[in-house]
N, C-alpha and C positions, 0 to 999 in steps of 0.2 A: 511535375506538383504532385505529390501523395496525398497528401491532405487535404486539398483543394479550401473549400471554404468551412471544414470541419475543423475544432478546437480538438476533438478526441474522439476515437473512434467508438463510444458507446454512447453516440447520439441517436435518439431514434430513427432518423430518416439517412443517417449513414450506412454505406452501400456494404454488403457482404464483403465485397473485395478490398474495400479500406479496410475494414477487419482484420481479412487475412493478411494484406500487406503491413499492419500494424504490428501483428503481433511475430510476423517471419524476420521482416526488417528493423524495428525498433524496438519492441517490447524486451522480447529475450536478452537482448544485445543490451539494453538501458540498467535492466536489472541484473546482471551481471558485473556491469560497470558500478551501479550502486552497491551491492554486496561487497564487493572488493574495494570500495571506497571505505563503509563502515567496517569491515575487517583493518583497515590501516589505524583507525581510529582508536581500535578497543586497546584493553592492556592485556596481557598474556593472562589467560586462564577465564576470560570476562565472555559472557553469555549476550545473545541480543535477542529480544523478543521482536518478532515484528509484523505488524498488519498489515496485509493488502487490501484496500476497499474497492470495489466495482463499481460500476453505476447501478441505478435504481437498487441501491441497499439500505440498509436499517441503521446505518450507525449511527447518524446523528439523533434520529428521533426513532428509537424502538417504538413498535406497536401496543406492547404493554406498558409501556412507561417508563420501563427501569434501566439499570445501564446499558450501555454499549457492549457491543459482541467483544470487543478488546478487553472489557473490565469482566466481563462475563466469564473469559480465557482464564485471564489472569486469576482467579478468585479459583477456579478449577485445579489450576495447577499450583496454587496455595495448599488448598484442601487435599493434594496427592503431595504434597512435601517437597516437589519440585520445584518452588518459587518462595521466596518470602515475602512477608506481609509487607515490610520497608519499600519493597521496589514497585510494588501497587502505590502504597501512599507517595513514592517521588516522581510517579511517571508522568511524563507528560508527554501527549500524543498529538503533534501539529498534522494539520491532512492539506496538502498541496496538489490540485490538479496540475495537467502538464499545459504547458502552452503551445502551442504551433513554433513560437522560436524555441522552446526547450526539445521538442521534435526534432525539426532541424538542426539545432547544433548535436545530437547525438552523434 
């Protein structure tokens, strides 16, 4: 049992061996599968903006009280002419943590 009693590898008491096993045996494979599935959902010439958030992040509550890193990144893209403002207005970014069952299904 690779995960033991841990839900995800970034728990503070997770051993480094678990983190390495997660990266090499699960994370890369899951990311490739995720990207392949998203590619199938997209229309021709569509683009995707994907944010990956790790543990101990400031995603939900940046220390300055301002917008999330995703919103800040999208605003920079808009300023550079790389993204239409409409995309920012229409963006919804749900956040899901993997469970033990998700990892086992991988």
